[in-house]
C-alpha atoms as an extended CHARMM CRD file, in Angstrom:
* protein
*
        85  EXT
         1         1  UNK       CA            100.0410000000       62.2690000000       66.8880000000  PROA      1               0.0000000000
         2         2  UNK       CA            101.7120000000       58.9670000000       67.6440000000  PROA      2               0.0000000000
         3         3  UNK       CA            105.3990000000       58.9650000000       68.5130000000  PROA      3               0.0000000000
         4         4  UNK       CA            107.3270000000       55.7170000000       68.8150000000  PROA      4               0.0000000000
         5         5  UNK       CA            110.5850000000       55.5800000000       70.7550000000  PROA      5               0.0000000000
         6         6  UNK       CA            112.7890000000       52.5780000000       70.0500000000  PROA      6               0.0000000000
         7         7  UNK       CA            115.2260000000       52.0310000000       72.8730000000  PROA      7               0.0000000000
         8         8  UNK       CA            117.0110000000       49.5450000000       75.0900000000  PROA      8               0.0000000000
         9         9  UNK       CA            116.7940000000       49.6800000000       78.8680000000  PROA      9               0.0000000000
        10        10  UNK       CA            120.5950000000       49.5590000000       79.1970000000  PROA      10              0.0000000000
        11        11  UNK       CA            121.2480000000       52.5730000000       76.9590000000  PROA      11              0.0000000000
        12        12  UNK       CA            121.7520000000       55.7960000000       78.9760000000  PROA      12              0.0000000000
        13        13  UNK       CA            121.1060000000       57.9340000000       75.8700000000  PROA      13              0.0000000000
        14        14  UNK       CA            117.8010000000       56.1040000000       75.3990000000  PROA      14              0.0000000000
        15        15  UNK       CA            116.7630000000       56.8180000000       78.9750000000  PROA      15              0.0000000000
        16        16  UNK       CA            117.5550000000       60.5170000000       78.4900000000  PROA      16              0.0000000000
        17        17  UNK       CA            115.5040000000       60.6880000000       75.2780000000  PROA      17              0.0000000000
        18        18  UNK       CA            112.6390000000       58.8020000000       76.9570000000  PROA      18              0.0000000000
        19        19  UNK       CA            112.5740000000       61.3140000000       79.8140000000  PROA      19              0.0000000000
        20        20  UNK       CA            112.5610000000       64.2100000000       77.3460000000  PROA      20              0.0000000000
        21        21  UNK       CA            109.7350000000       62.6810000000       75.3070000000  PROA      21              0.0000000000
        22        22  UNK       CA            107.6810000000       61.9620000000       78.4300000000  PROA      22              0.0000000000
        23        23  UNK       CA            107.9190000000       65.6390000000       79.4240000000  PROA      23              0.0000000000
        24        24  UNK       CA            106.8860000000       66.7610000000       75.9480000000  PROA      24              0.0000000000
        25        25  UNK       CA            103.9930000000       64.2760000000       75.8330000000  PROA      25              0.0000000000
        26        26  UNK       CA            102.7910000000       65.3050000000       79.3010000000  PROA      26              0.0000000000
        27        27  UNK       CA            102.5410000000       68.9070000000       78.1080000000  PROA      27              0.0000000000
        28        28  UNK       CA            100.6800000000       68.0120000000       74.9060000000  PROA      28              0.0000000000
        29        29  UNK       CA             97.5160000000       65.9040000000       75.0890000000  PROA      29              0.0000000000
        30        30  UNK       CA             97.6520000000       65.3680000000       71.3040000000  PROA      30              0.0000000000
        31        31  UNK       CA            100.8210000000       63.2820000000       71.5990000000  PROA      31              0.0000000000
        32        32  UNK       CA            100.5940000000       59.5420000000       72.1570000000  PROA      32              0.0000000000
        33        33  UNK       CA            103.9870000000       58.1380000000       73.1610000000  PROA      33              0.0000000000
        34        34  UNK       CA            104.7980000000       54.4700000000       72.7230000000  PROA      34              0.0000000000
        35        35  UNK       CA            108.1230000000       53.1560000000       74.0230000000  PROA      35              0.0000000000
        36        36  UNK       CA            109.3360000000       50.0270000000       72.2660000000  PROA      36              0.0000000000
        37        37  UNK       CA            112.0420000000       47.8990000000       73.8720000000  PROA      37              0.0000000000
        38        38  UNK       CA            114.0300000000       46.6110000000       70.8910000000  PROA      38              0.0000000000
        39        39  UNK       CA            115.3770000000       43.5260000000       72.6630000000  PROA      39              0.0000000000
        40        40  UNK       CA            111.8810000000       42.1250000000       73.1860000000  PROA      40              0.0000000000
        41        41  UNK       CA            110.4560000000       43.4550000000       69.8920000000  PROA      41              0.0000000000
        42        42  UNK       CA            113.0870000000       42.4830000000       67.3300000000  PROA      42              0.0000000000
        43        43  UNK       CA            110.6650000000       41.7740000000       64.4710000000  PROA      43              0.0000000000
        44        44  UNK       CA            108.8130000000       45.0580000000       64.9340000000  PROA      44              0.0000000000
        45        45  UNK       CA            112.0870000000       46.9670000000       65.1900000000  PROA      45              0.0000000000
        46        46  UNK       CA            113.3410000000       45.3550000000       61.9920000000  PROA      46              0.0000000000
        47        47  UNK       CA            110.0610000000       46.0590000000       60.1620000000  PROA      47              0.0000000000
        48        48  UNK       CA            110.2780000000       49.7100000000       61.2380000000  PROA      48              0.0000000000
        49        49  UNK       CA            113.7620000000       49.9360000000       59.7010000000  PROA      49              0.0000000000
        50        50  UNK       CA            115.4010000000       50.8600000000       63.0120000000  PROA      50              0.0000000000
        51        51  UNK       CA            119.1310000000       50.1540000000       63.0270000000  PROA      51              0.0000000000
        52        52  UNK       CA            120.3610000000       52.2040000000       66.0080000000  PROA      52              0.0000000000
        53        53  UNK       CA            118.9380000000       53.4740000000       69.2650000000  PROA      53              0.0000000000
        54        54  UNK       CA            117.6190000000       55.7740000000       70.4530000000  PROA      54              0.0000000000
        55        55  UNK       CA            115.2870000000       56.2230000000       67.4840000000  PROA      55              0.0000000000
        56        56  UNK       CA            112.1510000000       58.3540000000       67.4080000000  PROA      56              0.0000000000
        57        57  UNK       CA            109.6320000000       57.4790000000       64.7260000000  PROA      57              0.0000000000
        58        58  UNK       CA            106.6890000000       59.5860000000       63.5870000000  PROA      58              0.0000000000
        59        59  UNK       CA            104.8830000000       58.1010000000       60.6180000000  PROA      59              0.0000000000
        60        60  UNK       CA            107.6090000000       56.9540000000       58.2280000000  PROA      60              0.0000000000
        61        61  UNK       CA            110.1540000000       59.5290000000       59.4190000000  PROA      61              0.0000000000
        62        62  UNK       CA            112.8780000000       58.5540000000       61.9080000000  PROA      62              0.0000000000
        63        63  UNK       CA            115.1850000000       60.6830000000       64.0320000000  PROA      63              0.0000000000
        64        64  UNK       CA            118.1870000000       58.8780000000       65.4470000000  PROA      64              0.0000000000
        65        65  UNK       CA            121.6360000000       59.8050000000       66.6170000000  PROA      65              0.0000000000
        66        66  UNK       CA            124.2340000000       59.4040000000       69.3020000000  PROA      66              0.0000000000
        67        67  UNK       CA            123.2160000000       62.6890000000       70.8890000000  PROA      67              0.0000000000
        68        68  UNK       CA            119.5980000000       63.8340000000       70.5840000000  PROA      68              0.0000000000
        69        69  UNK       CA            119.1350000000       67.1310000000       72.3560000000  PROA      69              0.0000000000
        70        70  UNK       CA            115.7530000000       68.3150000000       73.6180000000  PROA      70              0.0000000000
        71        71  UNK       CA            115.8510000000       71.0120000000       70.9140000000  PROA      71              0.0000000000
        72        72  UNK       CA            116.4290000000       68.4340000000       68.1660000000  PROA      72              0.0000000000
        73        73  UNK       CA            113.5800000000       66.3100000000       69.5000000000  PROA      73              0.0000000000
        74        74  UNK       CA            111.1740000000       69.2570000000       69.7230000000  PROA      74              0.0000000000
        75        75  UNK       CA            112.0440000000       70.4120000000       66.1890000000  PROA      75              0.0000000000
        76        76  UNK       CA            111.4440000000       66.8890000000       64.8570000000  PROA      76              0.0000000000
        77        77  UNK       CA            108.0500000000       66.7520000000       66.5550000000  PROA      77              0.0000000000
        78        78  UNK       CA            107.1070000000       70.2660000000       65.3870000000  PROA      78              0.0000000000
        79        79  UNK       CA            107.8340000000       69.3130000000       61.7610000000  PROA      79              0.0000000000
        80        80  UNK       CA            105.1560000000       66.6360000000       62.0690000000  PROA      80              0.0000000000
        81        81  UNK       CA            102.5020000000       68.7060000000       63.8280000000  PROA      81              0.0000000000
        82        82  UNK       CA             99.3080000000       69.1660000000       61.8350000000  PROA      82              0.0000000000
        83        83  UNK       CA             98.7830000000       72.7280000000       60.6090000000  PROA      83              0.0000000000
        84        84  UNK       CA             95.7960000000       73.2080000000       62.9400000000  PROA      84              0.0000000000
        85        85  UNK       CA             97.7960000000       72.2930000000       66.0780000000  PROA      85              0.0000000000
């Protein structure tokens, strides 16, 4: 499963979410994590429909918010897990 994290390097919330996602991805070989820096990827960010950071995108579904807890992130990922996972 591919997970995209849209973030900015200066956002402390983004750094926290990135650390959480890296831990989750390290524990699950089925997860491919891509971190997209919005400042240097404006067109891609716009095409993805991202308006705020941090934003986690799986397929066409996006999770974003001022405070994304590890539990919220895990639940979002679990909703997108294939049934055979």
